[in-house]
N, C-alpha and C positions, 0 to 999 in steps of 0.2 A: 895651672891650678889643678888640685887633686879633686877628682869626682868622689863625693861621699854619699850621694843619694840620687836615685832616678825613679821617677814615677811615670804615670801614663802621659803626662804633659810636660812637667818641669824637670830640670836637672839641677842638682845642688852641688856646689863646689866649696872646698875649704879655702878660705882666704885669711890666713893668720888665725886669730881667735874667733873669727866670724865665719858664718856660712852665707853663701850667695846663691839664692834660688832663682834660676833664670827661666824665662818663658819663651815660647817659640815664635812669637809674632808681636808686632807693635800694637799698642793700645790706642784707640781713638780718644779724643779729648774728653768726652763724656764719661767713658769707662775709667779713665785716669782720675777724674774728679770723684767718681763714685768710690773708687778704691781708696783714695786719700781720706775720704769721709769715713769709710768703714774702719780703716786703721786708726783714725783719730778717736773713734768711739772705743775701740779695743784698748787703746793706750790708757784710757781712763779707768779700765778695769784691772790692769795687770798688777797694780800694787795691792789689790785686795784678793786676787785669785791667781793661781799658778798658770797663767796663760802666756805663751810665748808669742810676742807681738814683734813683727819686723821693725827694725830701727828706722828704716827709710826705704823709699822706692828709688832705685837708681836706673838710669837709662844707659844701656850699653852703646858701644860705638856704632853698631848697626841699627840702633833705634829700638831694640827689644828691651822690655822691662825686666828688672831683677829686684828681688827683695833681699836686703842685707839684714841679717838677724844673728842672734847669739848662736854660737856653735855648741851643741850639746854632745854628750858622750855616746849615747846610743839610744835606740828605740826599744819599745816593748817587744816588737817583732824580733829584733836581733837578740834581745835578752832571753826570750823563751826558746828561740832556735838554739842558742848556745848552751843554755843551762836547764831547759825543761820548764814545766809549769811552776807557778808560784804557789805558796801556801795560801790557805783561805784568808789568813790575817793580812798578808801582803796584797792579796787581791782586793780585799775590802778597803785597804789603805788607798790603793790606786783608784778604786771606784769612788771613794769619798772625794778625792781630788778632782776627778773628772766631772762628777755630777755637780759639785759645787761650782766649778768653772762654767759648766753649761747653764746652770740655773742663773748665774749672774749675767752671762752673755744674753740668754733668752730674755731676761728682764729688761736688758738694754736694747732689745730688738735685733740682736745679732744671732744668726743661725750658723752652726759650724758647717754643715753640708757634706761632711765626709769623715766621720769618726771611725778610725780603724787603728790597728796596732802600730802602724808606721807613723802615726801622728801623735803617739804617746811617747814623749822623750824624757830622758833623765839627764840631769846635771851630774857632775862627778861626785857630788855629795850624796847622790841617790835620790834627790828631790825630783818627783815626777812633774811634768808639765804637759799641757796639751797645746799643740801647734796647728797651723793651717786653718785657722778660723776664717769664715766668711764665704759669701757666695758670688762676689763680683768677679773674681778671676775664674771661678768654676763656670760661670755663665759665659765669660769671654773666650774660654778655651774648653769647649766640650770634650769630655773624656770618653774613651772606649768603655763600654759597659763591663767588659770581662775582667780587667785588673781590679781586684778588690771586690768582685761580685759576691763572694761568700760573706762579706761584712755589710752588704748594702740592703737597705730596707726594701721589702717587696713593692711598696708604692713608688719608690724612686726608680726601680727597675721597670715598673709598669708604665708610668707616665711622667717620670722626671720630677716628681714631688720632692722638694727639699724644705723641710720645716722642723719644728721642735720635736715632733713625734718621731721623725726619721732619725734625728740625733739620738733619741732614747734607744731606738733599735740598735744603732751603732754602738752605743754604750754597752748594751746587753751582749752584743757580739764580742766586744773587747774583753769584758769581764769573763765570758766563757772561755775565750782564748787564753787569758792569763791563768785561769784556774785549771784548765784541762790540757792546754797546749794545742787545742783543736778549734777551728772556726765552727760556726753553727752547722755548716754542711761540708761533708767531705766529698770532693769531686773525684770520681774514679778514673784511673788511666783509660784512655780511649773513649771516655764519655764525651759526646758531642756538646758543643757550646750551647746549642739550643736546649738540650736536656738539662744543662746546668741552670740556665735561666728559669726553666719551668720548675726545677727543684726549689729554687729560692722562692718562687711565687706560691708554691702549693705544698711542698713537703714540710714536715714538722721536724725540728732538730731533735737529736737524741737527748734524753734527760741527763742532767748533771748529777753526779753521785752525792755531792754535798747538798743535803735537803734544804737547809736554810737559804744558802746562796742560790741554789738551783731554782727555788720557787720564784725568787725575784728575777733571776736571769730569764726564766721562762716567760714571765709577764712582759719583760722588756722586749722579748723576741716575738711577741704575738703578731700574727699576720695582720690583724685589724688594728690600726692605730688607736681606735677607741678602747681596745682591751689592754693597752699599755698603761703604766702608771700615769697619773694626771700630769705631772711635770717633773723636771729635774730636781726641784726642791724636795718633792716627795721621795724621790729615790735617795737623796742625801739623808733624809730623816730615817728611812728604812735601813740604810747601810750603817748609820750610827747605832741603831739597835743591835745590829749584827756584831758590833765590836764588843758586846758584853761577853761574860765569861764562857759561853758555850763555844766560842771560837778558841782554838789553841793559841796560847800566848808566847810559845817558844818559837822564835824565828829560825828559818833556815839561812845558812850562809850561801850566798850565790856569788860565784867567782867568775869573772870574765877574763879576757886576755889582758896581759900586763899593759898598763898605759905607756904610751910613747910620748916623751916630752910633756907629760901632763901631770898635774898634781895628784897624789894618791888620795883615795877616798877616805873620808873621815870615819873614825870608828863608830860602830852602831850605837854604843852606849852614849856617845856624845850628841847623837842626833834625835833622841827622844822619840823612837818609834818609826823613823823613816826607814825605807828599804835598805838593807845591808848589802850594798853592791860595791864591787871594785870594777870600775868601768873603763873601757878602752875607747879609742877614737871610733866614731861611728863609721860603718862601712855602707856600701850601697845597699838599698832595700831590695829584697827579692820581689820580682814581679810574677804574677800568674802568667805562665806561658802556654800558648796553644800552638802545637806544631803546625807549620804551614803544609796544608794538604789540599788535594783536589779530589779527595775520596770521602764519601759520606756513607756511614753504615746504616742499615735498616734493621730494626729489631722487630721480631715477631710479636704480634699482639695476641697470639693464641696461648691459652694457659698451658703449663707443662702437664704431662700425663701424671696421673695419680700413682704413688708408689704402691707396690704390692702389699696387700694387707692393710692399707690405709683405711681409717674410719670413714664411713659414708656420712655426709652431712645430713642433718635431720630434714632440711628442706633444700633439695638440690636445685638451685636456681643459677644456672651458668650465666656468666656475664656476657652480654652481647659485645663482640669486638667493635671498637670505634672504626668509623669509616672516614677516609680523607683522601682526596684526589687533587693533585697539582696539575694544572693544565700546562700546555706548552708555553714556555716563556716567550714574550714578544720583545725582541731586541730593537731598541730605539736609538742605538748609538751610544749616547752618554747616560742612558738609563734603560732599565729592563722592567717591563710591566708583568707582574705575576698575578695570577688568579687561581683560586682553589675553591673546592666545595666540600661540604660535609653535612650530613643530615643531623649531626649531633651539635649541641651547644658547647663549643670548646674555646679555650684561649689558645692563640697561635703564636709560634715563633718561626720566623723565616730565617733559614740558615744560608748565608751567602758565602760561597767558597771560591775565591779567586785563585787562579793558577799560581803556585809558588808562594802563597801567603796563607796565613791562618784563617780559619773560619770566622765569620762575623755574624753573630745572632742579632736579629732585629725583632723586638716584641711588637706584634701586630694586633694586640688586643683580640677582639672578636670579629675583626674585619675579614673579608674574603678577597681583598685585592690590595696590592702594594706596588708602588713604583720605587725601584731600588737604583740609586746612582751607581754607575759603573765606569771603569776606564775603557776607552775605546780599543786599546791595544792588548787587553787581557782576555783570556778564556775564563768562563765561570761555570760552576755548577750550583744549582739551587735545590733546596728541599724545604718542606714545611713540616713542623712538628706541632701536635695539638694535644691538649689534655683537658679532662673534666675534673681533675683533682684526684681521681682514683685510678684512671688508666691514661696511658700515653700512646699516641700513634704517630708514625712518621712516614711521609711519602718517599717513594724511590726518588733519587736525585734526577734532575733534568738539566741538560747542558745547553750552552750556547757556544757558537763559534768553534764547534768541533771538539770541545772539551771532553776528556775521558772521565766519566763518573762511575765509581764502583758502588753498586747497591749493597 
């Protein structure tokens, strides 16, 4: 079978005109029943809304579950990667599709749980769909926080909250990506995983140039869920207003690679405003990769020196550097106990760096101790990063089992 997609948990294979999404372990009886119930509810919605619902759950020879579903042409992530950002009109069209689908699902008691560009799919006709609804499999197979972090709501990163408001944040992130080609946050080369987590929790996204769409996107991306639109139906209503004449009505033509053994896309004029796309077979989704390292960089908290001739502030009030100390890790074999101290009120991220593997950030809220599961046969380095929203501080790394950590 041809691999056409891979995420942090599942692998998707092409099987004729279908796609088979496979998971890494067996489901217990209760989880299987919960999954079937969730899918049954979604099937009642798909005739009214463009929701891609698996046809059935299949059990592989080794007992692992798989979802058989319609095979689509490509995702929004692939489309933007190949052809660049979409027009405002096409972004609004996608937004209307997604918000209406979310509103209907939320009304039925179903949360998506992971709205991002890889879950926005297109049929060959250019019709957009939203896939991967539901929280049962997300709970059964916990995901690494790093892949898709830039599209994840702060409350989901902070404490795992998955609800309607988090879906709205994901919708805002997807609309921003469609319109600009960029997620809400750009992660810099060499930026530590813990710094990326703190950026999602505290930094504000850059504003969008399109004022009308940008205002709505900004509200969807609000840090506080209470500051986002009331619900998905409200977003649908606002996007409907944005379809009025202030938006450009002339579409751009977006060309993808030539289809292989697939029907050519329908002409735009015959589709009454759907996206004008010529789509190819979907390829594997790109994953956020963090290089495997055992080295943690420490950034100075001292402000840079003032440039010559720079204006002197009216009230020179230098900011006191944050203080943070990580104590010696206590190796307990299959776990490590970490403790740290700071006189400041900070949010903390613990960075776990196993030898030969990528860093793993763990959000520790405002706690000052954490027990981290580890492998008995690996060396590790640990660091703690903290922020008050305005400043960030990072401890020098501390090793166990003779690991070499570079400050």
